[in-house]
N, C-alpha and C positions, 0 to 999 in steps of 0.2 A: 623155689623163689626165695631170695633173701629179703627179709622184712626189717632188718635192723640197720640197713644203710641204703642210701639212694643209689639206684643203678643207672649209670650214665657213662659213656665212654670217657668223658673228661673227669669223672669223679676221682679215679685213682691218681690222676696226675695233679689236679689242682685243689681238691677238697680234702680237708682234714677229717679225721675220724668223727669228731664232734659235729662238724657241719654235715657230713653224710648222714649222721643219725637224725639231726633236726629235720631233714627232708625225707626221711624214711617212711614207708607205709606204716610201720608200727607207731612211730611218733605222731604221724598225721591222724591215725584212727583213735589213738588214746586222747589226743587233744580234742577231737570232735566229741568223744564220749564225755569228757569233763565239761565241755560246753553245754551238751544236752542236759546234764545233771544240774548245772547251775541255772540253766534256763527254766527247768521244771520247778526248781525252788523259788525262783523269782516269780514265775507265773502263779504259784501257790500263794505267795505273799500278796499278789495283786487280786486274789479272790477267785481264781479259776479252780474248778473242782478237781484238784489233785490232792490225793491223800498222802499222809506220811508213809503209809505202807507202800504206795506206788513209788515214792521217791526212794525208799529203802530198797525195794526190789530193783529199781533202775541202777542204783549205786552198786548193789551186789553183782548184778549181771554185766554191768558195763565194764568192770575191770577184770572180769574173769574170762573174757574172750581172748582167744588166740588169733591174732591177725593172720597168721599163715593159714589157718583153717578157713577163715572167712574168705580170703583171697582165692582159695582153691574151690570154692563152691561153684 
C-alpha cells in the first residue's frame, strides 16, 4: 500500500504530486499526531494531570511510527 500519495483513479490525471501528498495516509496520520501532542500540552496548561514525561513520551513515540506498518495491522 502506498502511503505517500492519495490513491484514487483520478489522482494521476488531475492531482499534482504535492496535492496527492497532502491527502495521503502518511500526511493525515502525522497531522493527527501533531494535533494530539498540541492538545496534550494545552490540557496540561489548563490543569489536567498530564506530566512533562508523558508529553515527552508522546512526542517521541508519535513521530517514530511508520504509517505503512500501522495500516497493515
